[in-house]
Each structure stands twice: as C-alpha cells, then as structure tokens.
C-alpha positions as CSV (number, residue, x, y, z in Angstrom):
1,X,130.2,75.5,121.3
2,X,134.0,75.0,120.2
3,X,134.9,76.7,116.9
4,X,137.1,75.3,114.4
5,X,137.6,76.2,110.7
6,X,135.3,73.5,109.7
7,X,132.5,74.9,111.8
8,X,133.2,78.2,112.0
9,X,131.1,79.6,109.3
10,X,128.1,76.7,109.9
11,X,124.6,77.8,110.8
12,X,124.8,76.3,114.1
13,X,127.9,78.9,114.9
14,X,126.4,81.7,113.1
15,X,123.3,80.8,115.3
16,X,125.5,80.7,118.2
17,X,127.5,83.8,117.7
18,X,127.6,87.4,116.3
19,X,130.3,87.8,114.0
20,X,131.8,91.2,112.3
21,X,130.3,90.3,108.9
22,X,127.2,89.1,110.4
23,X,126.7,92.4,112.3
24,X,127.3,94.6,109.3
25,X,124.7,92.6,107.4
26,X,122.0,93.7,110.3
27,X,123.3,97.1,109.9
28,X,122.4,97.0,106.0
29,X,119.4,95.3,106.3
30,X,118.1,92.9,109.0
31,X,115.9,91.0,107.2
32,X,118.5,89.2,104.5
33,X,120.5,89.1,107.7
34,X,118.3,86.7,109.2
35,X,117.7,85.0,106.0
36,X,121.4,84.3,105.9
37,X,121.6,83.3,109.2
38,X,118.9,80.8,108.7
39,X,120.1,79.5,105.6
40,X,117.5,80.7,103.5
41,X,119.4,83.2,101.3
42,X,122.9,82.7,100.1
43,X,124.8,84.8,97.7
44,X,128.3,83.6,97.5
45,X,129.6,85.7,94.7
46,X,133.2,85.6,92.8
47,X,134.2,88.5,95.1
48,X,133.7,86.4,98.0
49,X,135.9,83.0,96.4
50,X,138.4,85.5,95.2
51,X,139.0,86.8,98.7
52,X,138.9,83.3,100.1
53,X,141.5,81.9,97.7
54,X,143.6,85.1,98.7
55,X,143.1,84.1,102.2
56,X,143.9,80.2,101.5
57,X,147.1,81.4,99.6
58,X,148.7,82.9,103.0
59,X,147.2,80.0,105.1
60,X,149.3,77.4,102.8
61,X,146.1,75.6,102.2
62,X,145.3,76.3,98.3
63,X,145.2,72.3,97.7
64,X,142.6,72.2,100.1
65,X,140.9,75.0,98.5
66,X,141.0,73.6,95.1
67,X,139.2,70.6,96.4
68,X,136.5,72.4,98.0
69,X,135.8,74.8,95.2
70,X,136.4,73.0,92.0
71,X,134.4,75.7,90.5
72,X,136.7,78.3,90.4
73,X,138.8,76.1,87.9
74,X,139.0,74.7,84.4
75,X,139.0,71.0,83.5
76,X,143.0,71.4,83.6
77,X,143.6,72.6,86.8
78,X,144.2,76.4,85.8
79,X,141.9,79.1,87.6
80,X,139.0,80.4,85.3
81,X,139.2,83.8,84.2
82,X,137.3,85.6,86.8
83,X,139.5,84.3,89.5
84,X,142.7,84.7,87.6
85,X,143.6,88.0,88.5
86,X,144.1,86.7,92.3
87,X,146.9,85.3,91.2
88,X,148.3,88.9,90.0
89,X,147.6,90.2,93.4
90,X,149.4,87.8,95.3
91,X,152.3,88.5,92.9
92,X,151.8,91.9,93.7
93,X,151.6,91.7,97.4
94,X,154.6,89.4,97.4
95,X,157.0,92.1,95.6
96,X,155.9,94.6,98.2
97,X,158.1,94.1,101.4
98,X,155.9,95.9,103.7
99,X,152.6,94.4,102.4
100,X,154.3,90.4,102.1
101,X,155.2,91.0,106.0
102,X,151.6,92.1,107.2
103,X,150.1,89.5,105.7
104,X,152.2,86.7,107.0
105,X,151.6,86.3,111.0
106,X,149.8,83.7,112.4
107,X,147.0,82.8,110.0
108,X,143.0,82.6,110.7
109,X,143.4,82.7,114.3
110,X,139.7,82.1,115.9
111,X,138.7,84.1,119.1
112,X,135.3,84.4,120.9
113,X,134.5,87.1,123.6
114,X,131.3,89.2,124.4
115,X,130.1,93.1,123.6
116,X,126.7,94.1,124.8
117,X,126.4,91.2,126.2
118,X,126.3,89.1,123.3
119,X,128.7,86.5,122.4
120,X,130.8,87.3,119.4
121,X,133.4,84.8,117.1
122,X,136.4,86.6,114.9
123,X,138.8,84.9,112.6
124,X,141.9,87.0,112.3
125,X,143.5,87.1,108.9
126,X,147.1,87.7,109.9
127,X,147.9,87.9,113.7
128,X,150.8,89.6,114.9
129,X,152.2,90.2,118.6
130,X,152.0,94.3,118.0
131,X,148.6,94.4,115.4
132,X,145.9,92.4,114.0
133,X,145.6,92.6,110.1
134,X,143.2,91.9,107.6
135,X,143.4,91.6,103.9
136,X,140.9,92.9,101.6
137,X,141.0,92.5,98.1
138,X,138.7,95.5,96.3
139,X,137.3,96.8,93.3
140,X,139.1,100.0,93.8
141,X,139.5,102.3,96.7
142,X,136.9,105.2,95.2
143,X,134.5,107.0,97.6
144,X,131.3,105.4,97.6
145,X,127.6,107.0,97.7
146,X,125.5,105.4,100.5
147,X,122.7,106.4,102.6
148,X,122.6,109.8,100.9
149,X,126.2,110.5,101.8
150,X,129.8,110.1,100.3
151,X,132.0,108.1,102.3
152,X,135.7,106.5,102.0
153,X,135.4,102.8,100.9
154,X,136.4,101.1,104.5
155,X,133.3,102.9,106.3
156,X,131.1,102.2,102.7
157,X,131.8,98.3,103.4
158,X,131.5,98.3,107.4
159,X,135.3,97.7,108.0
160,X,135.2,100.4,110.9
161,X,132.9,97.9,112.6
162,X,135.2,95.1,112.3
163,X,138.0,96.9,113.3
164,X,136.3,97.7,116.4
165,X,134.6,93.9,117.1
166,X,138.1,92.6,116.3
167,X,140.7,95.0,118.5
168,X,137.9,94.2,121.4
169,X,137.8,90.5,121.2
170,X,141.1,90.4,121.1
171,X,141.8,92.3,124.0
172,X,139.6,90.4,126.1
173,X,141.5,87.2,124.9
174,X,144.9,88.7,125.4
175,X,144.3,91.5,128.3
176,X,145.7,94.0,125.7
177,X,144.4,96.5,123.0
178,X,146.5,96.5,119.9
179,X,146.0,98.2,116.5
180,X,143.8,96.9,113.8
181,X,144.9,97.4,110.1
182,X,143.4,96.7,106.9
183,X,145.8,95.6,104.1
184,X,144.0,96.1,100.9
185,X,144.7,95.2,97.0
186,X,142.6,96.5,94.5
187,X,141.5,94.5,91.3
188,X,142.3,97.2,88.8
189,X,144.5,96.7,85.8
190,X,147.6,98.0,87.5
191,X,146.5,97.6,91.2
192,X,146.5,99.8,93.6
193,X,147.5,99.2,97.4
194,X,146.3,100.6,100.7
195,X,147.2,100.4,104.6
196,X,144.5,101.7,106.5
197,X,144.9,101.8,110.7
198,X,142.3,103.0,113.0
199,X,143.0,104.7,116.1
200,X,142.2,103.8,119.2
201,X,139.9,106.4,120.0
202,X,138.0,106.4,116.8
203,X,137.5,102.4,117.5
204,X,136.2,102.9,120.8
205,X,133.6,105.4,119.5
206,X,132.7,102.6,116.9
207,X,132.8,100.0,119.6
208,X,129.7,102.0,121.3
209,X,127.8,101.6,118.3
210,X,128.1,97.8,118.4
211,X,127.5,97.6,121.8
212,X,124.1,99.3,121.5
213,X,122.8,97.4,118.2
214,X,124.3,93.9,118.9
215,X,121.7,93.0,121.5
216,X,118.8,94.4,119.3
217,X,120.5,92.0,116.5
218,X,120.3,89.3,118.8
219,X,116.9,89.9,119.5
220,X,116.0,89.7,115.8
221,X,118.0,86.2,115.6
222,X,116.4,84.6,118.4
223,X,113.0,85.7,117.1
224,X,112.0,88.2,119.9
225,X,111.6,91.3,117.3
226,X,110.4,91.2,114.1
227,X,113.5,91.8,111.6
228,X,112.7,95.0,109.6
229,X,113.9,95.1,105.8
230,X,115.6,97.9,104.1
231,X,113.6,97.6,101.2
232,X,116.4,98.5,98.7
233,X,118.5,95.1,98.5
234,X,118.2,92.4,96.5
235,X,116.9,90.0,98.8
236,X,114.0,93.1,99.7
237,X,113.5,93.2,95.9
238,X,113.1,89.5,95.3
239,X,110.7,89.3,98.4
240,X,108.8,92.2,97.4
241,X,104.7,92.0,96.3
242,X,102.8,94.9,95.0
243,X,99.4,95.4,96.9
244,X,98.4,98.7,95.6
245,X,99.6,101.4,93.1
246,X,101.8,104.2,93.7
247,X,99.9,107.7,93.2
248,X,101.4,110.1,91.4
C-alpha cells in the first residue's frame, strides 16, 4: 500500500501498518487500540485538533485545514475560544529563533519500514538533514503519576516509544541514525517551552521494547490473539458490565 497524506490515517492504512501512536495505544489498552483501528471507537478531542492545527500552520495548509474542520471555527471565520490559544502558541514559537528553526524543515514526511517483522509507518513533523523534530502542544510539563510511579511528561505519554520508532524507520530509509528531538510548548497562561533530545543509547533500549511487543500487538490486530482491556480507560469503563458484587 502506497501511503499519502490523504490515506495515512485511514482504516486501511492503520490495519496494514503499525504506527507510533498505535503502538502507544496498545501499550496503554490493547482492547481500545483494536477498537480504534476497526473504527468502533473514535474520540477526537480538542487537544488532537489543536495539535493538528499547529501542524497545518507550519505545513502552510491552514486554508485546507479550515475546510476539513469547520467545527473549529465560528461563523465569522475566527477560531472558537478553545482553539484560540493555538494562535498564541504559534506567536510564541515564531518569536523564539531556536524553536522557529526547529519547527521548520520538510513538513509531514512519510516513511515506512519494519520493526520486529511488523510494518511501521511514520509521519515526521519537521525533517532536517541532521535531526528529526516532532512538535508537541502540552497542557504543561509537570511530572505525571502513571502505573504507580511518577514519571516525566514525555515518558507518561509514550513519546520515548515514538522517538525510538521514528529514529529506526528513518535509519532504514536513509542508512544513517540521526537524533530525535521533541519541541514542545505548553497551554499555560504564559506558555512554557521545552526541547528534549533522546540519546542513541537510550533509544536503542526503548527499541528493544518495541521489537518485543510489536509482533504481539500485530497478532491482536489480526485477531489471532484476544486483546485484553486495561479496565481503567474510558473505553473499558463504557464497555463494563456488572455481573456480581464486590464483597467487602
């Protein structure tokens, strides 16, 4: 299957390829991940649309984005209140020379490859000759409690998996390993900024986790193994049915 921007997020593409976001979803809740791939569960949040609008700005396709997402705009053409802060974020990025340069480069570059024998697809926000840059629009950069431990925001949201996957797939396409950088801006009243780079050694260790789990997740996608639910996410709570009381 030849991937384009129009079909990259399609059900057919998501079935044929694993992606970083898909892998992260499986790590959190396999049952929800499979439901999302099948089109049985779709929760397009304001946060997703905010990030997509930020990408569209740097890709110089805001007019096209407006046509695709009229729900983000008021009748007068202005952004609705919950999306207006994206323009503020853009202004902050443009005012910071380092951020502005990092967010440029070749936009939304698609590549494919294999990890653990599983086909993967990636779409790079900003491709530079010497680095891969991904933009993030975060609530803030506070540590997050997850799975019984306190962890940095980039780990809590699985961005280290994305970093390892993107670095490896780009290496397969270009024959060289380049750094993966996260460039993030927060949604706070006074936006904070972050620039995170993962070392090659760290990403090789994370890639081991991806290689180990990707075949298992593909088997779940293909229906060969029953996908378990985490029992805690919104999808699992919506599917929950009471059968017997909890004895105290």
